[in-house]
BASE-80714 format. One record per residue: residue in three letters; x, y, z of N, C-alpha, C in turn. Coordinates in steps of 0.2 Angstrom, whole numbers, plus 5000, padded with zeros to 4 digits. Layout:
// residues N
NODE   rest   n_px   n_py   n_pz   ca_px   ca_py   ca_pz   c_px   c_py   c_pz
NODE    Ala      X      Y      Z       X       Y       Z      X      Y      Z
...
// end
This chain:
// residues 68
NODE   rest   n_px   n_py   n_pz   ca_px   ca_py   ca_pz   c_px   c_py   c_pz
NODE    Met   4157   4426   4885    4152    4429    4890   4152   4428   4895
NODE    Glu   4151   4436   4899    4151    4434    4905   4143   4437   4906
NODE    Tyr   4141   4432   4913    4134    4432    4915   4137   4434   4925
NODE    Glu   4129   4435   4925    4128    4437    4936   4124   4433   4936
NODE    Phe   4127   4435   4940    4120    4428    4944   4119   4430   4953
NODE    Gln   4113   4426   4952    4105    4428    4957   4108   4419   4961
NODE    Arg   4110   4417   4966    4103    4410    4969   4104   4412   4975
NODE    Phe   4098   4411   4976    4092    4409    4979   4088   4404   4981
NODE    Ser   4088   4403   4991    4082    4400    4990   4077   4398   4991
NODE    Leu   4072   4396   4989    4063    4392    4992   4061   4391   4998
NODE    Pro   4060   4394   5001    4054    4385    5005   4050   4380   5003
NODE    Arg   4048   4377   5004    4040    4374    5002   4036   4374   5003
NODE    Thr   4034   4377   5009    4030    4381    5010   4026   4386   5002
NODE    Val   4032   4390   4994    4029    4392    4990   4027   4385   4989
NODE    Ser   4020   4390   4985    4016    4382    4979   4021   4386   4976
NODE    Arg   4019   4380   4966    4022    4378    4961   4019   4389   4960
NODE    Ser   4015   4388   4957    4012    4395    4955   4016   4403   4958
NODE    Ala   4021   4402   4964    4019    4409    4970   4029   4410   4965
NODE    Val   4029   4405   4961    4038    4399    4962   4036   4404   4953
NODE    Arg   4032   4399   4947    4032    4404    4946   4031   4409   4941
NODE    Arg   4025   4413   4950    4028    4417    4945   4029   4425   4951
NODE    Leu   4035   4423   4952    4041    4426    4954   4048   4426   4950
NODE    Leu   4046   4419   4946    4054    4415    4940   4052   4419   4938
NODE    Thr   4047   4423   4934    4043    4428    4927   4046   4432   4929
NODE    Asp   4041   4437   4936    4042    4445    4935   4051   4442   4934
NODE    His   4055   4441   4935    4061    4442    4937   4064   4444   4928
NODE    Ala   4065   4438   4925    4065    4435    4919   4061   4442   4913
NODE    Glu   4054   4446   4914    4049    4448    4912   4056   4455   4913
NODE    Tyr   4054   4458   4917    4057    4466    4920   4062   4466   4926
NODE    Gly   4069   4460   4923    4075    4461    4926   4079   4458   4922
NODE    Gly   4078   4453   4918    4081    4452    4912   4085   4447   4914
NODE    Trp   4084   4441   4920    4088    4436    4923   4085   4431   4918
NODE    Glu   4085   4425   4917    4085    4419    4913   4089   4412   4921
NODE    Leu   4081   4407   4917    4083    4403    4924   4090   4399   4924
NODE    Ala   4094   4396   4924    4101    4394    4923   4101   4387   4926
NODE    Arg   4097   4387   4933    4097    4379    4935   4091   4380   4942
NODE    Leu   4085   4376   4938    4082    4375    4948   4085   4369   4949
NODE    Arg   4083   4368   4958    4086    4360    4961   4080   4362   4964
NODE    Leu   4076   4354   4964    4067    4352    4969   4074   4347   4976
NODE    Tyr   4075   4348   4985    4077    4344    4986   4071   4339   4987
NODE    Pro   4073   4334   4993    4066    4326    4993   4063   4333   4999
NODE    Asp   4067   4337   5001    4062    4341    5010   4056   4346   5006
NODE    Gly   4056   4347   5002    4050    4350    4997   4056   4358   4994
NODE    Thr   4061   4359   4998    4064    4367    4995   4065   4367   4987
NODE    Arg   4066   4371   4988    4071    4370    4978   4076   4379   4981
NODE    Lys   4084   4377   4976    4087    4380    4974   4086   4383   4967
NODE    Val   4086   4390   4966    4085    4392    4959   4094   4396   4958
NODE    Glu   4095   4395   4954    4097    4399    4953   4096   4405   4941
NODE    Leu   4098   4410   4944    4096    4417    4939   4101   4417   4938
NODE    Arg   4104   4420   4930    4107    4423    4928   4105   4430   4921
NODE    Arg   4109   4433   4922    4112    4439    4918   4117   4441   4912
NODE    Arg   4116   4442   4906    4120    4445    4902   4128   4450   4905
NODE    Ile   4129   4453   4910    4132    4457    4908   4134   4460   4900
NODE    Ile   4136   4467   4899    4137    4469    4893   4141   4477   4894
NODE    Arg   4145   4477   4890    4152    4481    4895   4151   4487   4889
NODE    Val   4147   4491   4888    4151    4497    4886   4156   4502   4886
NODE    Arg   4155   4499   4879    4162    4504    4877   4164   4511   4874
NODE    Pro   4165   4518   4876    4168    4524    4873   4172   4524   4864
NODE    Thr   4163   4528   4862    4163    4527    4858   4170   4531   4854
NODE    Leu   4167   4538   4858    4170    4544    4856   4175   4545   4859
NODE    Gln   4180   4551   4857    4186    4552    4863   4185   4561   4862
NODE    Leu   4184   4565   4867    4181    4571    4867   4185   4575   4871
NODE    Asp   4191   4582   4865    4200    4580    4867   4194   4587   4874
NODE    Val   4199   4587   4879    4195    4592    4881   4198   4599   4887
NODE    Arg   4208   4598   4884    4209    4603    4889   4205   4608   4879
NODE    Pro   4210   4616   4885    4209    4623    4885   4211   4623   4879
NODE    Arg   4207   4628   4875    4209    4632    4870   4214   4634   4872
NODE    Val   4221   4638   4870    4225    4644    4867   4228   4649   4863
// end
């Protein structure tokens, strides 16, 4: 499986409820899941989200040569 990652940090001034709302929106509307959240002693949070990359392969081969 291949994943796409999104990483960002949040300052200590962002409340827990705001972080929860942000992560919920990313999960619900963007298809992201929480891979890692680190809380540092100074209060900053480093967030790592991931979502699965779905590769689509063509299932129908069309012959586009002109008829003669």
